[in-house]
C-alpha positions as CSV (number, residue, x, y, z in Angstrom):
1,M,-36.7,-35.6,49.1
2,T,-35.5,-38.9,50.4
3,Y,-37.0,-42.1,51.8
4,F,-36.0,-40.8,55.3
5,T,-37.5,-37.3,55.1
6,K,-40.6,-37.4,52.9
7,N,-43.9,-39.4,53.1
8,V,-46.2,-39.3,50.0
9,A,-49.4,-41.1,49.2
10,P,-48.9,-43.3,46.1
11,G,-51.7,-41.6,44.2
12,E,-50.3,-38.2,44.7
13,A,-46.8,-38.9,43.4
14,T,-46.3,-38.0,39.7
15,G,-43.5,-37.6,37.3
16,W,-40.3,-39.7,37.6
17,R,-40.7,-40.0,41.4
18,S,-43.9,-42.0,41.1
19,P,-44.4,-45.5,42.5
20,A,-44.4,-47.1,39.0
21,V,-41.0,-45.6,38.2
22,L,-39.6,-46.7,41.6
23,L,-40.8,-50.3,40.8
24,M,-39.1,-50.1,37.4
25,I,-35.8,-48.9,38.8
26,M,-35.9,-51.5,41.6
27,A,-36.4,-54.2,38.9
28,G,-33.4,-52.9,37.1
29,A,-31.3,-52.8,40.3
30,M,-32.2,-56.4,41.0
31,Q,-31.3,-57.6,37.5
32,L,-27.9,-55.9,37.4
33,S,-26.6,-58.4,40.0
34,F,-29.0,-61.3,39.5
35,A,-28.6,-61.4,35.7
36,A,-24.8,-61.5,36.0
37,W,-24.9,-64.1,38.7
38,W,-27.2,-66.2,36.6
39,N,-25.0,-65.8,33.5
40,L,-21.9,-67.0,35.3
41,M,-23.5,-69.6,37.6
42,N,-23.3,-72.7,35.5
43,N,-19.9,-71.9,34.1
44,F,-18.6,-71.1,37.6
45,A,-20.0,-74.4,38.9
46,V,-18.6,-76.5,36.1
47,Q,-15.3,-74.8,35.3
48,E,-14.2,-73.7,38.8
49,L,-15.9,-76.2,41.1
50,D,-16.3,-79.3,38.8
51,F,-20.0,-79.6,39.6
52,T,-22.1,-82.4,38.1
53,G,-25.9,-82.6,37.9
54,R,-26.0,-83.8,41.5
55,E,-24.1,-80.8,42.9
56,I,-26.0,-78.3,40.7
57,G,-29.2,-79.8,41.9
58,I,-28.2,-79.4,45.6
59,Q,-27.1,-75.8,44.9
60,Q,-30.4,-75.0,43.2
61,S,-32.4,-76.5,46.0
62,I,-30.5,-74.3,48.5
63,R,-31.2,-71.3,46.2
64,E,-34.9,-72.1,46.5
65,I,-35.1,-72.5,50.3
66,P,-35.6,-68.7,50.9
67,G,-38.4,-68.8,48.3
68,F,-40.1,-71.6,50.2
69,L,-39.8,-69.4,53.4
70,S,-41.2,-66.3,51.7
71,F,-44.3,-66.6,54.0
72,A,-42.1,-65.3,56.8
73,A,-42.0,-61.9,55.1
74,I,-45.4,-61.1,56.7
75,Y,-43.8,-61.3,60.1
76,L,-41.0,-59.0,59.1
77,L,-43.7,-56.5,58.2
78,L,-44.5,-56.3,61.9
79,L,-41.1,-54.7,62.2
80,M,-40.7,-52.6,59.0
81,R,-42.6,-51.2,56.1
82,E,-42.9,-53.1,52.8
83,Q,-40.8,-50.6,51.0
84,T,-38.1,-50.9,53.7
85,L,-38.0,-54.7,53.3
86,A,-37.7,-54.4,49.6
87,Y,-34.7,-52.1,50.0
88,L,-33.1,-54.4,52.6
89,S,-33.7,-57.4,50.3
90,L,-31.9,-55.6,47.4
91,A,-28.9,-55.0,49.8
92,F,-28.8,-58.8,50.6
93,L,-28.9,-59.6,46.9
94,G,-26.1,-57.2,46.1
95,V,-23.8,-58.3,48.9
96,G,-24.4,-62.0,48.2
97,V,-23.5,-61.7,44.5
98,A,-20.5,-59.4,45.2
99,I,-18.8,-61.9,47.6
100,T,-19.5,-65.1,45.5
101,G,-16.1,-65.2,43.7
102,Y,-14.2,-65.0,47.0
103,F,-15.4,-68.4,48.2
104,P,-14.5,-70.8,45.3
105,T,-15.5,-74.0,47.0
106,A,-18.7,-76.1,47.0
107,W,-19.7,-75.0,50.5
108,G,-18.7,-71.4,49.8
109,F,-20.9,-71.4,46.7
110,Y,-23.8,-72.9,48.6
111,I,-23.6,-70.2,51.4
112,T,-23.2,-67.2,49.1
113,T,-26.1,-68.6,47.0
114,L,-28.2,-68.7,50.1
115,I,-27.4,-65.1,51.0
116,M,-28.1,-63.9,47.5
117,S,-31.3,-65.9,47.3
118,V,-32.7,-64.4,50.6
119,G,-32.4,-61.0,49.0
120,F,-33.8,-62.1,45.6
121,H,-36.8,-63.9,46.9
122,Y,-37.8,-61.4,49.6
123,Y,-37.4,-58.6,47.1
124,E,-39.6,-60.4,44.6
125,T,-42.2,-61.0,47.3
126,M,-42.3,-57.3,48.2
127,A,-42.2,-56.1,44.6
128,Q,-45.2,-58.3,43.7
129,S,-47.1,-57.0,46.8
130,L,-46.3,-53.4,46.1
131,S,-47.1,-53.7,42.4
132,L,-50.6,-55.1,43.1
133,Q,-51.2,-52.4,45.7
134,W,-49.8,-49.4,43.9
135,L,-50.9,-50.1,40.3
136,P,-54.5,-49.6,39.1
137,K,-56.3,-52.8,38.2
138,A,-57.4,-51.6,34.8
139,T,-53.8,-51.0,33.6
140,A,-51.7,-53.2,36.0
141,A,-50.7,-55.8,33.3
142,A,-49.5,-53.0,31.0
143,S,-47.5,-51.4,33.8
144,M,-46.0,-54.7,34.9
145,G,-45.0,-55.3,31.3
146,K,-43.0,-52.0,31.4
147,I,-41.4,-53.0,34.7
148,I,-40.3,-56.3,33.1
149,A,-38.9,-54.3,30.1
150,V,-36.8,-52.1,32.4
151,G,-35.5,-55.2,34.2
152,A,-34.7,-56.7,30.8
153,F,-32.8,-53.5,29.8
154,A,-30.7,-54.0,33.0
155,Q,-30.1,-57.6,31.9
156,L,-28.9,-56.3,28.6
157,I,-26.4,-54.1,30.3
158,A,-25.1,-57.0,32.5
159,Y,-25.0,-59.5,29.7
160,G,-23.6,-57.0,27.2
161,L,-20.7,-56.1,29.5
162,I,-19.9,-59.7,30.2
163,F,-20.1,-60.6,26.5
164,I,-17.8,-57.8,25.4
165,G,-15.4,-57.8,28.4
166,W,-15.0,-61.5,29.2
167,K,-12.6,-62.3,26.5
168,T,-11.4,-58.8,25.6
169,L,-10.5,-57.8,29.2
170,D,-9.8,-61.4,30.4
171,L,-12.2,-60.9,33.2
172,S,-12.4,-63.3,36.1
173,F,-15.5,-64.7,37.8
174,T,-14.5,-62.8,41.0
175,T,-14.3,-59.5,39.2
176,V,-17.7,-59.8,37.5
177,F,-19.5,-61.0,40.6
178,T,-18.0,-58.1,42.6
179,V,-18.9,-55.4,40.1
180,A,-22.4,-56.7,39.5
181,G,-23.2,-56.9,43.2
182,G,-21.7,-53.4,43.7
183,L,-23.8,-51.9,41.0
184,T,-27.0,-53.1,42.7
185,L,-25.9,-51.4,45.9
186,V,-25.1,-48.2,44.1
187,V,-28.6,-48.0,42.5
188,L,-30.1,-48.9,45.9
189,A,-28.4,-45.9,47.5
190,F,-29.7,-43.7,44.7
191,L,-33.3,-45.0,45.3
192,M,-33.1,-44.2,49.0
193,M,-31.8,-40.7,48.4
194,S,-34.2,-39.9,45.5
195,F,-37.6,-41.4,46.3
196,P,-39.9,-40.7,49.2
197,H,-41.5,-43.3,51.4
198,F,-44.9,-44.1,49.9
199,K,-47.6,-44.4,52.5
200,E,-49.5,-47.6,52.9
201,G,-52.8,-47.9,51.0
202,V,-55.3,-50.4,52.4
203,P,-53.8,-51.8,55.7
204,Q,-52.5,-55.3,55.1
205,R,-53.3,-58.2,57.3
206,K,-50.2,-59.2,59.3
207,K,-51.0,-62.9,59.6
208,L,-50.9,-66.0,57.4
209,F,-53.9,-67.7,55.9
210,L,-55.2,-69.7,53.0
211,R,-58.6,-68.7,51.5
212,K,-60.7,-71.4,49.7
213,R,-61.7,-68.9,47.0
214,Y,-58.1,-68.4,46.0
215,W,-57.5,-72.1,45.3
216,L,-57.0,-71.7,41.6
217,Y,-54.5,-68.9,42.0
218,Y,-52.6,-71.2,44.5
219,A,-52.7,-74.1,42.0
220,L,-51.5,-72.0,39.1
221,T,-48.7,-70.6,41.2
222,F,-47.6,-74.0,42.4
223,M,-47.4,-75.4,38.8
224,A,-45.6,-72.3,37.6
225,G,-43.0,-72.8,40.2
226,A,-42.6,-76.5,39.3
227,R,-42.2,-76.0,35.6
228,R,-40.0,-73.0,36.1
229,Q,-37.4,-75.2,37.7
230,I,-37.1,-77.4,34.6
231,F,-36.2,-74.3,32.6
232,T,-34.1,-72.3,35.1
233,V,-32.0,-75.3,36.4
234,F,-31.8,-77.8,33.6
235,A,-32.2,-75.8,30.3
236,G,-29.2,-73.6,31.2
237,F,-27.2,-76.6,32.5
238,L,-27.9,-78.3,29.2
239,M,-26.3,-75.5,27.2
240,V,-23.1,-75.7,29.2
241,E,-22.8,-79.5,29.9
242,R,-24.1,-81.0,26.6
243,F,-23.3,-78.2,24.1
244,G,-20.2,-76.7,25.8
245,Y,-21.3,-73.0,25.8
246,D,-18.6,-70.7,27.2
247,V,-19.3,-67.7,29.4
248,H,-19.4,-65.2,26.6
249,E,-21.7,-67.5,24.5
250,V,-24.1,-67.9,27.4
251,A,-24.0,-64.1,27.7
252,A,-24.9,-63.7,24.0
253,L,-27.8,-66.1,24.5
254,F,-29.0,-64.1,27.5
255,L,-28.6,-60.9,25.5
256,L,-31.2,-62.2,23.1
257,N,-33.5,-63.1,26.0
258,G,-33.2,-59.6,27.4
259,A,-33.8,-57.9,24.0
260,F,-36.9,-60.0,23.5
261,N,-38.2,-59.3,26.9
262,M,-37.5,-55.5,26.6
263,L,-39.4,-55.4,23.3
264,L,-42.2,-57.9,24.0
265,A,-43.0,-57.5,27.7
266,P,-44.9,-54.2,27.3
267,K,-46.8,-55.6,24.3
268,I,-47.6,-58.8,26.2
269,G,-48.9,-56.7,29.1
270,K,-51.2,-54.7,26.8
271,L,-52.4,-58.0,25.2
272,I,-53.3,-59.4,28.6
273,V,-55.3,-56.2,29.3
274,R,-57.1,-56.7,25.9
275,F,-57.7,-60.4,25.7
276,G,-57.7,-61.4,29.4
277,E,-55.8,-63.7,31.6
278,R,-57.3,-67.0,30.5
279,K,-56.4,-66.7,26.8
280,A,-52.9,-65.4,27.6
281,L,-52.1,-68.3,29.9
282,I,-53.6,-70.9,27.5
283,L,-51.3,-69.6,24.8
284,E,-48.3,-69.8,27.2
285,Y,-48.9,-73.4,28.2
286,V,-49.6,-74.7,24.8
287,G,-46.3,-73.2,23.6
288,L,-44.4,-74.6,26.6
289,I,-45.6,-78.2,25.9
290,G,-44.1,-77.9,22.4
291,V,-40.9,-76.4,23.8
292,F,-40.3,-79.0,26.4
293,C,-41.0,-81.9,24.1
294,T,-38.5,-80.5,21.7
295,Y,-35.9,-80.0,24.4
296,A,-36.2,-83.7,25.3
297,F,-34.7,-84.7,22.0
298,V,-32.7,-81.8,20.8
299,T,-29.2,-82.5,19.4
300,D,-28.4,-79.3,17.6
301,P,-26.9,-76.4,19.7
302,N,-28.5,-73.7,17.6
303,L,-32.0,-75.3,18.0
304,A,-31.4,-75.6,21.7
305,A,-30.5,-71.9,21.9
306,A,-33.6,-71.0,20.0
307,L,-35.7,-73.1,22.4
308,Y,-34.1,-71.3,25.3
309,V,-35.0,-67.9,23.9
310,I,-38.6,-69.0,23.1
311,D,-39.0,-70.6,26.6
312,H,-37.7,-67.4,28.3
313,A,-40.1,-65.2,26.2
314,F,-43.1,-67.1,27.7
315,F,-42.1,-65.9,31.2
316,A,-43.6,-62.4,30.7
317,I,-47.1,-64.0,30.2
318,A,-46.9,-65.1,33.9
319,I,-48.0,-61.5,34.6
320,A,-51.5,-62.8,33.9
321,I,-51.4,-65.0,37.1
322,K,-50.7,-61.9,39.2
323,T,-53.3,-59.7,37.6
324,Y,-55.9,-62.6,37.9
325,F,-55.2,-62.5,41.7
326,Q,-55.4,-58.7,41.8
327,K,-58.9,-58.8,40.3
328,I,-60.3,-61.5,42.7
329,A,-58.5,-60.4,45.9
330,D,-59.6,-58.5,48.9
331,P,-57.1,-55.6,48.9
332,A,-56.1,-56.3,52.5
333,D,-55.0,-59.8,51.5
334,I,-52.4,-58.8,48.9
335,A,-49.2,-58.6,51.1
336,P,-49.8,-61.8,53.1
337,T,-51.0,-63.7,50.1
338,A,-47.9,-62.6,48.2
339,G,-45.7,-64.2,50.8
340,V,-47.9,-67.4,50.9
341,A,-47.9,-67.5,47.1
342,F,-44.1,-67.4,46.9
343,T,-43.9,-70.2,49.4
344,I,-46.4,-72.2,47.3
345,N,-44.4,-71.4,44.2
346,H,-41.3,-72.8,45.8
347,I,-42.6,-76.0,47.3
348,A,-41.7,-77.9,44.2
349,A,-38.6,-75.8,43.8
350,V,-37.0,-77.3,47.0
351,F,-37.2,-80.9,45.9
352,I,-37.3,-80.8,42.0
353,P,-33.7,-79.8,41.5
354,V,-32.3,-82.6,43.7
355,I,-34.7,-85.3,42.4
356,F,-34.5,-84.3,38.8
357,G,-30.7,-83.8,39.1
358,V,-30.5,-87.5,39.8
359,I,-32.8,-88.3,37.0
360,W,-30.7,-86.1,34.7
361,L,-27.7,-88.5,35.3
362,Y,-29.8,-91.3,33.6
363,S,-32.1,-89.5,31.2
364,P,-32.1,-85.7,30.5
365,A,-35.0,-86.3,28.1
366,A,-37.2,-87.6,31.0
367,V,-36.6,-84.3,32.8
368,F,-38.0,-82.2,29.9
369,L,-40.9,-84.6,29.2
370,A,-41.9,-84.2,32.9
371,G,-41.8,-80.4,32.2
372,A,-44.2,-80.9,29.3
373,G,-46.5,-82.8,31.7
374,M,-46.4,-79.9,34.2
375,A,-47.3,-77.5,31.4
376,F,-50.3,-79.6,30.4
377,V,-51.6,-79.6,34.0
378,S,-51.2,-75.8,34.0
379,L,-53.1,-75.6,30.7
380,V,-56.1,-77.4,32.3
381,L,-56.0,-75.1,35.3
382,A,-55.8,-71.9,33.1
383,S,-58.9,-73.0,31.3
384,L,-60.8,-72.5,34.6
385,I,-60.1,-68.8,34.8
386,P,-63.3,-66.8,34.1
387,S,-63.4,-64.3,31.2
388,N,-64.0,-61.5,33.7
389,P,-62.5,-62.6,37.0
390,D,-63.7,-60.6,40.1
391,E,-64.5,-61.1,43.8
392,G,-67.2,-63.8,43.8
393,N,-66.3,-64.9,40.2
394,E,-63.0,-66.7,40.8
395,V,-63.4,-69.9,38.9
396,D,-65.4,-70.9,35.7
397,F,-66.2,-74.7,35.8
398,W,-67.1,-74.6,32.1
399,F,-67.3,-78.4,31.9
400,R,-70.1,-78.6,34.4
401,K,-72.4,-76.2,32.5
402,P,-75.3,-77.9,30.8
403,V,-75.2,-77.9,27.0
404,A,-78.1,-75.9,25.6
405,Q,-80.5,-78.2,23.7
406,P,-81.7,-77.0,20.3
407,A,-85.4,-75.9,20.1
408,E,-87.7,-78.4,18.6
């Protein structure tokens, strides 16, 4: 049974060849290369290329361009299946990471970042679309938590090997990049040989559109992308530039992140199923406001590391945005809206790294205080999610409801 010889309906596949297991292994394959790239990125930029905040901002903006163009995935689906595009994207990711160390110049890093990013963002778009189509609504959040946990386990493997081997084996950036990208390609070959092609469920619309009734989902997605940039670009850069973290120390920090995600993500998924998307997201954004405000004035490297782990742990709660959309969406809208949502998510990502990279030169605190402001806007938006979202019940304008008057 291979992708090329067997077609199976998603609901008919059981055991380890089920769609859920495929999504888990794909998440692991992605993280093997992306986690290693992310671990080395700031050290490679600072130690090998002498990057400052300005250059890292440019590089991160380039990294986000494919995310901004994720809407184009819907046109690629005119030529290939979603599962095929997911596999092709993993191949781009693996190749982009594998060749990074062979081009140790600013332009070389920019170009390999672009190749890697095309694979990463188009994989993420397809993975989100396939998850929402293949996983039952009632248990989707719990299943997504398990998928995140498998990805976190792959992160642990990548970070653990770097942590142990960087000093012990005197590894180079080129070696680690090559091995990490190669591992993703090996797992991809296994997937293609071991899993069937899963047939399409509800036919997906092959055109782009924005629906008025999805506006809250779009807004939450936009703000999530904006605040994510503050963490992914500048929190990691803070650890290297201000506190002088070396590669193996960054790997140790990421190991903690991976361990927390592996243990907590399945539980977070179950809690979202139990308490609902609104309460979960409110908890996330209240916590993020505190984290970003503390980031702004942190002077202790251990406190900064603790903030980094706490901040990263909140990412799993973002499952709630996806399951909120799954509950309110027309099933035929999932694939095109996944592409549009990734574009919306990356609108801010294209300009925030460059603009805030300049701000960083004058006031790193201002960057993180801006992140706290973004988290507050997200908190207000999250409060509008209904307790039981569904088609026709997408938004709860609780502040417009009349207050019941006591009986005389």
